[in-house]
VOPAGU-2260 file (C-alpha; in pm, 1 decimal, decimal comma):
REM VOPAGU-2260
SITE   aa  ch    i         X         Y         Z
SITE  MET   A    0    2749,6   -9818,7   -6220,3
SITE  ILE   A    1    2777,8   -9821,7   -5836,4
SITE  LEU   A    2    2888,6  -10111,5   -5628,0
SITE  GLU   A    3    2693,1  -10210,5   -5333,3
SITE  SER   A    4    2897,8  -10511,6   -5207,4
SITE  ILE   A    5    3223,6  -10696,4   -5304,5
SITE  TYR   A    6    3214,9  -11088,8   -5304,7
SITE  ILE   A    7    3550,1  -11276,5   -5258,0
SITE  TRP   A    8    3615,8  -11616,3   -5271,5
SITE  ILE   A    9    3949,2  -11773,3   -5139,2
SITE  THR   A   10    4084,4  -12109,3   -5041,8
SITE  THR   A   11    4268,0  -12179,8   -4730,4
SITE  SER   A   12    4413,7  -12492,9   -4558,7
SITE  ASN   A   13    4564,0  -12363,5   -4218,9
SITE  SER   A   14    4403,9  -12027,9   -4148,3
SITE  PRO   A   15    4319,6  -11959,3   -3798,0
SITE  SER   A   16    3940,3  -11897,9   -3731,6
SITE  LEU   A   17    3838,3  -11570,1   -3890,8
SITE  THR   A   18    3599,0  -11330,0   -3705,8
SITE  THR   A   19    3248,6  -11376,8   -3863,7
SITE  PRO   A   20    2991,5  -11102,4   -3848,7
SITE  SER   A   21    2689,2  -11315,5   -3827,0
SITE  ASN   A   22    2595,9  -11671,3   -3757,4
SITE  PRO   A   23    2747,2  -11841,8   -4057,2
SITE  PRO   A   24    2672,6  -12193,1   -4184,5
SITE  GLN   A   25    3041,0  -12303,1   -4120,2
SITE  ALA   A   26    3252,6  -12074,9   -3872,6
SITE  THR   A   27    3576,7  -12254,4   -3891,1
SITE  ASN   A   28    3799,5  -12462,5   -4127,9
SITE  LEU   A   29    3683,6  -12821,4   -4087,0
SITE  GLY   A   30    4017,7  -12954,1   -4229,2
SITE  GLY   A   31    4170,7  -13006,5   -4552,3
SITE  ARG   A   32    4151,7  -12716,9   -4789,6
SITE  ASP   A   33    3834,3  -12527,4   -4747,8
SITE  ALA   A   34    3672,6  -12220,1   -4938,1
SITE  VAL   A   35    3593,6  -11891,0   -4757,3
SITE  PHE   A   36    3329,1  -11663,9   -4891,7
SITE  LEU   A   37    3346,3  -11298,5   -4814,5
SITE  LYS   A   38    3098,7  -11015,6   -4867,2
SITE  ILE   A   39    3254,3  -10670,5   -4814,8
SITE  SER   A   40    3095,8  -10310,5   -4839,9
SITE  SER   A   41    3193,6  -10119,2   -5152,2
SITE  ASP   A   42    3403,9   -9897,2   -4943,6
SITE  PHE   A   43    3601,5  -10210,4   -4816,3
SITE  VAL   A   44    3529,1  -10101,1   -4447,8
SITE  THR   A   45    3260,0  -10331,6   -4345,9
SITE  LEU   A   46    3288,5  -10720,6   -4331,4
SITE  GLU   A   47    2904,6  -10791,3   -4412,1
SITE  TYR   A   48    2940,4  -11181,3   -4440,4
SITE  LEU   A   49    3215,8  -11472,4   -4396,7
SITE  SER   A   50    3134,4  -11823,8   -4402,3
SITE  TYR   A   51    3383,5  -12130,7   -4467,4
SITE  TRP   A   52    3276,8  -12434,2   -4690,2
SITE  GLY   A   53    3418,3  -12779,2   -4685,2
SITE  GLY   A   54    3467,7  -13066,6   -4462,8
SITE  SER   A   55    3764,8  -13295,1   -4367,1
SITE  ASP   A   56    3898,9  -13318,4   -4686,9
SITE  ASP   A   57    3983,9  -13069,2   -4995,5
SITE  GLU   A   58    3651,4  -12944,9   -5132,4
SITE  THR   A   59    3774,3  -12647,3   -5336,6
SITE  ASP   A   60    3837,4  -12794,5   -5692,4
SITE  GLN   A   61    3499,0  -12762,9   -5842,2
SITE  LEU   A   62    3354,9  -12439,2   -5697,0
SITE  ALA   A   63    3165,6  -12205,5   -5911,3
SITE  SER   A   64    2973,6  -11895,3   -5824,1
SITE  ASP   A   65    2657,7  -11732,5   -5965,8
SITE  VAL   A   66    2646,0  -11391,3   -5794,9
């Protein structure tokens, strides 16, 4: 099995704005505790996608993924 991409989900409450490789739905943390979704190439060299998810409160309690 060869991996084509690696998906990562983290949470953050006070990170600086991360550099996004494209035009994401949410480019910055909007306050509280937001999730950050990343897609990285299988060789860990290229950040293919990054987006925050959340609003002004903590929105990371009930997240799930189906990748």
